[in-house]
LOSEKOL-434963 format. One record per residue: y negated, x, z of N, C-alpha, C in turn; residue in one letter. Coordinates in nm, 3 decimals, padded with zeros to 5 digits. Each point is the difference from the previous one (the first is absolute). Layout:
% LOSEKOL-434963
REC/ny/nx/nz/cay/cax/caz/cy/cx/cz/miro
REC/Y/X/Z/Y/X/Z/Y/X/Z/A .
...
***
This chain:
% LOSEKOL-434963
REC/ny/nx/nz/cay/cax/caz/cy/cx/cz/miro
REC/-00.602/01.478/09.811/-00.040/00.159/-00.111/00.108/00.010/-00.051/M .
REC/-00.025/00.008/-00.133/00.153/-00.011/-00.065/00.025/00.150/-00.039/S .
REC/00.069/00.027/-00.038/00.080/00.137/-00.060/-00.019/00.056/-00.195/L .
REC/-00.042/-00.099/-00.041/00.008/-00.023/-00.131/-00.145/00.056/-00.013/H .
REC/-00.015/00.119/-00.041/-00.063/00.139/-00.002/-00.174/-00.084/-00.115/P .
REC/00.014/-00.043/-00.040/-00.123/-00.116/-00.138/-00.081/-00.075/00.094/R .
REC/00.120/-00.098/00.080/-00.074/-00.117/00.141/-00.067/00.120/00.052/R .
REC/00.065/00.095/00.086/-00.063/00.086/00.120/-00.155/00.096/-00.049/R .
REC/00.035/00.006/-00.080/-00.097/00.094/-00.084/-00.133/-00.148/-00.058/H .
REC/00.007/-00.042/-00.049/-00.069/-00.141/-00.011/-00.058/00.033/-00.187/G .
REC/00.136/00.076/-00.024/-00.047/00.039/-00.135/-00.029/-00.076/-00.147/R .
REC/-00.042/-00.046/-00.043/-00.026/-00.120/-00.138/00.042/00.067/-00.157/I .
REC/00.103/-00.052/-00.006/00.041/00.058/-00.149/-00.108/-00.033/-00.111/Q .
REC/-00.066/00.017/-00.042/-00.162/00.012/-00.104/00.066/00.008/-00.071/W .
REC/00.103/00.103/-00.113/00.031/-00.047/-00.128/00.131/-00.114/-00.040/L .
REC/00.051/-00.019/00.157/00.057/-00.155/-00.029/-00.053/-00.150/-00.040/T .
REC/-00.053/00.065/00.122/-00.147/-00.122/00.006/-00.016/-00.023/-00.147/V .
REC/-00.119/00.098/-00.035/-00.031/00.003/-00.174/00.087/-00.019/-00.098/A .
REC/00.173/-00.004/-00.006/00.080/-00.023/-00.078/00.033/-00.161/00.008/W .
REC/00.017/-00.057/00.116/00.004/-00.116/00.022/-00.148/-00.089/-00.010/L .
REC/-00.133/00.058/-00.013/-00.083/-00.075/-00.036/-00.041/-00.012/-00.189/T .
REC/00.088/00.095/-00.039/-00.040/00.009/-00.137/00.109/-00.106/-00.060/L .
REC/00.116/-00.023/00.114/00.099/-00.083/-00.070/00.018/-00.119/00.016/A .
REC/-00.099/-00.044/00.076/-00.079/-00.139/00.068/-00.081/-00.018/-00.086/W .
REC/-00.075/00.089/-00.082/-00.142/-00.065/-00.109/00.096/-00.018/-00.159/V .
REC/00.093/00.097/00.047/00.096/00.001/-00.134/00.066/-00.151/-00.014/L .
REC/00.082/-00.012/00.125/00.038/-00.119/-00.018/-00.035/-00.187/00.011/L .
REC/-00.162/00.032/00.042/-00.065/-00.106/-00.078/-00.097/-00.018/-00.084/W .
REC/00.049/00.130/-00.056/-00.114/00.066/-00.120/-00.123/-00.101/-00.022/G .
REC/-00.079/00.050/00.115/-00.157/-00.024/00.022/-00.015/00.095/00.079/D .
REC/-00.129/00.123/-00.094/-00.064/00.062/00.113/-00.149/-00.056/00.049/L .
REC/00.067/-00.048/00.095/-00.191/00.027/00.094/00.015/00.002/00.121/S .
REC/-00.083/00.038/00.057/-00.038/00.073/00.105/00.120/-00.097/00.151/V .
REC/-00.053/-00.140/-00.044/00.087/-00.056/00.152/00.132/-00.002/-00.029/G .
REC/00.036/00.044/-00.120/00.131/00.037/00.004/00.068/00.074/00.022/N .
REC/-00.125/00.101/-00.088/00.047/00.176/00.100/-00.010/00.019/00.134/V .
REC/-00.099/-00.080/00.062/00.013/00.006/00.134/00.186/-00.090/00.086/L .
REC/-00.009/-00.090/-00.059/00.150/-00.094/00.051/00.105/00.129/-00.047/A .
REC/-00.006/00.072/-00.114/00.136/00.080/00.006/-00.025/00.109/00.069/G .
REC/-00.141/00.108/00.053/-00.015/00.095/00.082/00.039/-00.115/00.162/A .
REC/-00.012/-00.087/00.061/00.045/-00.047/00.137/00.134/-00.032/-00.014/L .
REC/00.015/-00.070/-00.109/00.117/-00.046/00.009/00.150/00.205/-00.017/L .
REC/-00.033/00.078/-00.104/00.068/00.093/00.050/00.040/00.144/00.124/G .
REC/-00.166/-00.017/00.076/-00.032/-00.006/00.137/00.102/-00.077/00.055/L .
REC/-00.005/-00.078/00.032/00.101/-00.114/00.073/00.153/00.053/-00.031/V .
REC/00.013/-00.019/-00.114/00.137/00.045/-00.020/00.033/00.134/00.072/V .
REC/-00.034/00.129/-00.073/00.030/00.134/00.047/-00.051/00.008/00.144/T .
REC/-00.096/-00.040/00.085/-00.036/00.010/00.140/00.202/-00.104/00.036/V .
REC/00.000/-00.069/-00.035/00.135/-00.133/00.042/00.100/00.080/-00.043/V .
REC/00.044/00.040/-00.051/00.113/00.054/-00.129/-00.018/00.171/-00.033/F .
REC/-00.056/00.056/00.104/-00.047/00.206/-00.051/00.155/00.056/-00.052/P .
REC/-00.013/00.052/-00.118/00.082/00.113/-00.059/00.064/00.118/00.048/L .
REC/00.090/00.039/00.036/00.020/00.119/00.054/-00.075/00.137/-00.071/P .
REC/-00.001/00.072/00.056/-00.062/00.150/-00.049/00.074/00.029/-00.082/A .
REC/-00.012/00.077/-00.129/00.087/00.075/-00.096/-00.022/00.131/-00.019/I .
REC/00.097/00.084/00.096/00.056/00.157/-00.017/-00.052/00.032/-00.112/A .
REC/00.004/00.022/-00.115/00.044/00.040/-00.147/00.050/00.130/00.012/S .
REC/-00.108/00.074/00.030/-00.029/00.121/-00.025/-00.016/00.055/-00.117/G .
REC/-00.039/-00.129/-00.135/00.018/-00.002/-00.133/-00.157/00.136/-00.010/M .
REC/00.043/00.096/-00.128/-00.039/00.096/-00.059/-00.025/-00.060/-00.194/T .
REC/-00.068/-00.053/-00.003/-00.057/-00.062/-00.159/00.009/00.122/-00.113/L .
REC/00.119/00.046/-00.105/-00.012/00.095/-00.102/-00.050/-00.046/-00.078/H .
REC/-00.112/00.039/-00.064/-00.033/-00.052/-00.140/00.104/-00.022/-00.093/P .
REC/00.029/00.077/-00.046/00.077/00.110/-00.120/00.145/-00.099/00.038/L .
REC/00.072/00.047/00.124/00.121/-00.096/00.013/00.017/-00.175/00.016/G .
REC/-00.161/-00.044/00.032/-00.019/-00.195/-00.049/00.019/00.016/-00.114/F .
REC/-00.096/00.053/-00.119/00.011/-00.001/-00.109/00.121/00.021/-00.082/V .
REC/00.076/00.093/00.054/00.134/-00.056/-00.004/00.095/-00.047/-00.017/R .
REC/00.020/-00.067/00.148/00.033/-00.164/-00.002/-00.022/-00.102/-00.032/L .
REC/-00.128/-00.011/-00.007/-00.058/-00.086/-00.089/00.096/-00.025/-00.159/V .
REC/-00.088/00.097/-00.074/00.066/00.069/-00.141/00.188/-00.030/00.005/A .
REC/00.058/00.070/00.099/00.117/-00.033/-00.025/00.071/-00.156/00.021/H .
REC/-00.102/-00.075/00.098/00.031/-00.076/00.024/-00.018/-00.150/-00.105/F .
REC/-00.160/00.001/-00.057/-00.008/-00.028/-00.127/00.142/00.001/-00.116/A .
REC/00.001/00.100/00.007/00.132/00.066/-00.148/00.159/-00.053/00.032/R .
REC/-00.011/-00.008/00.143/00.115/-00.139/00.064/00.028/-00.090/-00.059/D .
REC/-00.170/-00.062/00.023/00.078/-00.154/00.013/-00.025/-00.048/-00.200/L .
REC/-00.075/00.117/-00.042/00.016/-00.029/-00.117/00.113/-00.012/-00.103/V .
REC/00.102/00.107/00.054/00.111/00.060/-00.077/00.092/-00.151/00.066/V .
REC/-00.004/00.016/00.190/00.099/-00.142/00.008/-00.045/-00.147/-00.024/A .
REC/-00.121/00.037/-00.035/-00.040/-00.146/-00.102/00.117/-00.036/-00.104/S .
REC/-00.045/00.156/-00.076/00.103/-00.107/-00.143/00.155/00.062/-00.014/V .
REC/00.087/00.055/00.127/00.096/00.002/00.025/00.126/-00.154/00.047/Q .
REC/-00.135/-00.035/00.105/00.022/-00.128/-00.020/-00.023/-00.148/-00.078/V .
REC/-00.106/00.051/-00.045/-00.040/-00.099/-00.158/00.169/00.014/-00.066/S .
REC/00.027/00.131/-00.013/00.120/-00.002/-00.160/00.087/-00.064/00.097/V .
REC/00.058/00.026/00.161/00.142/-00.083/00.029/-00.066/-00.109/-00.020/Q .
REC/-00.098/-00.118/00.028/00.031/-00.089/-00.083/00.056/-00.058/-00.122/A .
REC/-00.024/00.095/-00.054/00.085/-00.053/-00.143/00.102/00.011/00.020/F .
REC/00.038/00.121/00.076/00.142/00.074/-00.017/00.097/-00.126/-00.006/R .
REC/00.135/-00.002/-00.030/00.092/-00.134/00.003/00.130/00.028/00.126/R .
REC/-00.024/00.166/00.050/00.110/00.006/00.084/-00.110/-00.012/00.132/R .
REC/00.053/-00.045/00.113/-00.098/-00.014/00.139/00.062/00.179/00.101/P .
REC/-00.152/00.032/00.003/-00.001/00.107/00.087/00.083/00.037/00.081/P .
REC/00.018/00.115/00.005/00.100/00.059/00.134/-00.136/00.023/00.140/V .
REC/00.037/-00.089/00.065/-00.097/00.026/00.095/00.032/00.083/00.147/S .
REC/-00.104/00.045/00.059/00.043/00.052/00.145/-00.017/-00.009/00.121/A .
REC/-00.003/-00.017/00.104/-00.057/00.036/00.110/-00.037/00.134/00.071/V .
REC/-00.085/00.073/00.031/-00.009/00.154/00.005/-00.108/00.027/00.120/I .
REC/00.094/00.088/00.093/-00.034/00.023/00.138/-00.077/00.125/-00.070/G .
REC/-00.103/00.066/00.091/-00.078/00.092/-00.032/-00.060/00.040/00.127/V .
REC/00.056/00.116/00.033/-00.105/00.059/00.122/-00.064/00.082/00.023/R .
REC/-00.173/-00.003/00.070/-00.109/00.025/-00.086/-00.048/00.145/00.076/L .
REC/-00.025/00.047/-00.045/-00.063/00.176/00.076/-00.044/-00.016/00.078/R .
REC/-00.139/-00.046/00.034/-00.101/-00.066/00.099/00.006/-00.145/00.121/S .
REC/00.084/00.068/00.111/-00.037/-00.118/00.080/-00.173/-00.116/00.050/S .
REC/-00.059/00.039/-00.098/-00.108/-00.090/00.069/-00.071/-00.082/-00.064/S .
REC/00.082/-00.099/00.055/-00.016/-00.112/-00.064/-00.102/-00.080/-00.092/D .
REC/-00.138/00.045/-00.039/-00.088/00.013/-00.062/00.020/00.025/-00.144/L .
REC/00.112/00.128/-00.010/00.021/00.060/-00.140/00.126/-00.059/-00.016/Y .
REC/00.082/-00.096/00.118/00.141/-00.102/-00.048/-00.059/-00.091/-00.105/L .
REC/-00.124/-00.040/00.051/-00.064/-00.139/-00.031/-00.024/00.054/-00.110/T .
REC/-00.096/00.075/-00.038/-00.061/00.046/-00.141/00.102/00.053/-00.113/L .
REC/00.089/00.042/00.015/00.112/00.036/-00.095/00.092/-00.114/00.018/T .
REC/00.012/-00.151/00.073/00.061/-00.100/-00.011/-00.031/-00.088/-00.062/A .
REC/-00.190/00.014/-00.009/-00.072/-00.107/-00.144/00.003/00.089/-00.106/E .
REC/-00.034/00.132/-00.046/00.022/00.007/-00.136/00.111/00.019/-00.036/L .
REC/00.127/00.029/00.084/00.089/-00.040/-00.060/00.066/-00.180/-00.046/C .
REC/-00.011/-00.080/00.055/-00.019/-00.152/-00.024/-00.106/-00.014/-00.086/S .
REC/-00.114/00.079/-00.019/-00.111/-00.036/-00.148/00.072/-00.028/-00.110/L .
REC/00.114/00.107/-00.008/00.058/00.034/-00.136/00.093/-00.042/-00.051/V .
REC/-00.054/-00.152/-00.118/00.104/-00.062/00.004/00.149/00.066/-00.053/P .
REC/00.146/-00.057/00.049/00.119/00.034/00.008/00.060/00.047/00.117/G .
REC/-00.060/00.038/00.087/00.028/00.013/00.111/-00.104/-00.073/00.165/S .
REC/00.048/-00.031/00.080/-00.034/-00.062/00.111/00.055/00.021/00.142/I .
REC/-00.065/00.023/00.074/00.033/00.052/00.186/00.062/-00.109/00.025/V .
REC/00.083/00.044/00.059/00.092/-00.154/00.090/-00.010/00.040/00.187/V .
REC/-00.015/00.119/-00.005/00.001/-00.011/00.097/-00.048/00.090/00.082/E .
REC/-00.088/00.048/00.130/-00.076/00.126/00.015/00.094/00.039/00.174/A .
REC/00.044/00.124/-00.050/00.070/00.037/00.149/-00.108/00.073/00.089/H .
REC/-00.118/00.000/00.120/-00.046/00.072/00.049/-00.057/00.111/00.109/R .
REC/00.133/-00.024/00.046/00.055/00.073/00.116/00.097/00.126/-00.163/L .
REC/00.044/-00.068/-00.092/00.117/00.151/-00.037/-00.129/00.028/-00.148/T .
REC/-00.078/-00.056/-00.020/-00.054/00.055/-00.083/00.030/-00.028/-00.117/S .
REC/00.136/-00.146/-00.056/00.000/-00.074/-00.089/-00.024/-00.080/-00.132/T .
REC/-00.016/00.029/-00.099/-00.007/-00.098/-00.106/00.115/-00.026/-00.038/L .
REC/00.007/-00.174/-00.028/00.102/-00.044/-00.041/-00.052/-00.068/-00.125/Y .
REC/00.041/-00.008/-00.089/-00.078/-00.034/-00.176/00.127/-00.068/-00.050/L .
REC/-00.047/-00.072/-00.091/00.103/-00.079/-00.162/-00.035/00.077/-00.057/H .
REC/00.065/00.004/-00.120/-00.045/00.041/-00.136/00.084/-00.080/-00.073/V .
REC/-00.088/-00.015/-00.091/00.031/-00.109/-00.114/00.097/00.076/-00.080/L .
REC/-00.011/00.112/-00.104/00.059/00.037/-00.064/00.044/00.127/00.041/D .
REC/00.097/00.067/00.044/00.045/00.170/00.088/00.043/00.023/-00.163/V .
REC/00.027/-00.035/-00.076/00.059/00.079/-00.115/-00.174/00.009/-00.069/D .
REC/-00.084/-00.013/-00.049/-00.144/00.014/00.008/-00.081/00.079/00.016/T .
REC/00.032/-00.012/00.147/-00.084/00.117/00.179/00.140/00.068/-00.036/A .
REC/00.057/00.085/-00.079/00.065/00.151/-00.035/00.117/00.053/00.131/G .
REC/00.034/-00.185/00.040/00.134/00.001/00.110/-00.089/-00.037/00.187/G .
REC/00.085/00.033/00.035/-00.040/-00.062/00.210/-00.059/00.112/00.024/V .
REC/00.044/00.127/-00.041/-00.090/00.145/00.076/-00.116/00.070/-00.047/E .
REC/00.053/-00.082/-00.144/-00.105/-00.035/-00.065/-00.155/-00.043/00.063/A .
REC/00.034/-00.162/00.032/-00.083/-00.038/00.075/-00.056/00.015/00.050/A .
REC/00.091/00.063/00.153/-00.051/00.057/00.129/-00.054/00.087/-00.010/R .
REC/-00.016/00.064/-00.131/-00.078/00.135/-00.064/-00.167/-00.014/00.041/R .
REC/00.028/-00.110/-00.101/-00.138/-00.057/-00.007/-00.065/-00.064/00.100/S .
REC/00.042/-00.073/00.098/-00.044/00.005/00.151/-00.005/00.091/-00.006/V .
REC/00.044/00.128/00.069/-00.067/00.115/00.078/-00.053/00.051/-00.062/L .
REC/-00.048/-00.009/-00.171/-00.110/00.076/-00.095/-00.146/-00.064/00.039/D .
REC/00.038/-00.123/00.031/-00.106/-00.123/00.001/-00.058/00.029/00.167/Q .
REC/00.055/00.050/00.053/-00.002/-00.015/00.187/-00.104/00.213/00.013/E .
REC/00.066/00.025/-00.069/-00.069/00.121/-00.057/-00.119/00.060/-00.023/E .
REC/-00.057/-00.107/-00.099/-00.062/-00.064/-00.109/-00.156/-00.067/00.124/R .
REC/00.060/-00.051/00.099/-00.078/-00.097/00.102/-00.033/00.109/00.109/V .
REC/00.086/00.099/00.041/-00.012/00.124/00.139/-00.052/00.068/-00.090/L .
REC/00.007/00.094/-00.114/-00.124/00.088/-00.049/-00.148/-00.064/-00.039/R .
REC/-00.032/-00.084/-00.037/-00.112/-00.110/00.006/-00.063/-00.017/00.150/A .
REC/00.045/-00.032/00.078/-00.078/-00.056/00.156/00.022/00.089/00.088/L .
REC/00.209/00.061/-00.018/-00.024/00.016/00.169/-00.042/00.173/00.022/A .
REC/-00.013/-00.026/00.173/-00.073/00.174/00.025/00.107/00.079/-00.014/S .
REC/00.011/00.170/-00.010/00.051/00.128/-00.034/00.103/-00.019/00.084/P .
REC/-00.003/-00.084/00.136/00.062/-00.001/00.166/00.160/-00.141/-00.077/A .
REC/-00.081/-00.089/-00.057/00.077/-00.108/-00.052/00.008/00.019/-00.087/Q .
REC/00.012/00.114/-00.060/00.093/00.051/-00.138/00.085/00.110/00.066/L .
REC/-00.007/00.055/00.057/00.151/00.078/00.082/00.062/-00.056/00.095/A .
REC/-00.066/-00.090/-00.009/00.104/-00.047/00.122/00.112/-00.104/-00.132/A .
REC/-00.055/-00.063/-00.084/00.076/-00.050/-00.096/00.076/00.137/-00.096/A .
REC/00.011/00.111/00.074/00.070/00.096/-00.109/-00.067/00.053/-00.130/G .
REC/-00.112/-00.058/-00.008/-00.075/00.074/-00.154/-00.067/00.127/00.008/L .
REC/-00.023/00.058/-00.071/-00.166/00.081/00.007/-00.093/-00.046/-00.015/S .
REC/-00.034/00.111/00.033/-00.183/-00.078/-00.018/-00.016/-00.016/-00.143/A .
REC/00.035/00.085/-00.096/-00.013/00.009/-00.125/00.096/-00.019/-00.101/R .
REC/-00.020/-00.081/-00.022/00.129/-00.045/-00.090/00.051/00.060/-00.117/P .
REC/00.181/00.052/00.004/00.051/00.029/-00.058/-00.031/00.031/-00.163/A .
REC/-00.024/00.069/-00.062/-00.042/00.048/-00.099/00.116/00.040/-00.113/R .
REC/00.048/-00.132/-00.101/00.148/00.004/-00.044/-00.040/00.151/-00.086/A .
REC/00.107/00.014/-00.027/00.046/00.123/-00.098/-00.011/00.022/-00.164/A .
REC/-00.016/00.060/-00.067/00.015/-00.006/-00.116/00.095/-00.024/-00.083/A .
REC/00.045/-00.048/-00.054/00.125/-00.008/-00.123/00.055/00.167/00.018/P .
REC/00.086/00.079/00.026/00.083/00.064/00.009/-00.026/00.123/00.129/G .
REC/-00.062/-00.047/00.058/-00.096/00.105/00.095/00.063/00.001/00.131/V .
REC/00.076/00.069/00.062/00.109/-00.062/00.165/-00.192/00.018/00.077/I .
REC/00.035/-00.050/00.082/-00.096/-00.056/00.125/00.076/00.122/00.090/A .
***
């Protein structure tokens, strides 16, 4: 008797089988009945022999937060690409740093998403992610362009907040110390 819940209940991961079948067909470059059946059979064998653990994410997709996440990421991508391009033509070497940023959420999923989004922006790369402390260590190419070490840290925390506001449940937001609604910035000259 197996203690693994997927093996014990005999559940098959059909979505994973479908993705593996699609990957098989794309790798072979031939959409035929035999190729699809071979991919499905191989996908079935892989998911039965190597089942993936269940992910209890508790995620809730917030459409407006997701749009904000994607739009801000696209903006970061363009701005950072220009900054890195300019840096390539400068004569002075960049002042680089490795910074540690302790994230608010203890979820592995949100840690991974934040790390991936930070790594995809040119000029920074995650060199280590420490799961137990929810800490990301990033190499920042030019901290002067980034506004200093604290600005680079703030940028990572802002990215995590956008990820949480796009995907986290209200309980996960509260656990991360964030309110259910984002705080609105006060107008200049107005005391909040």
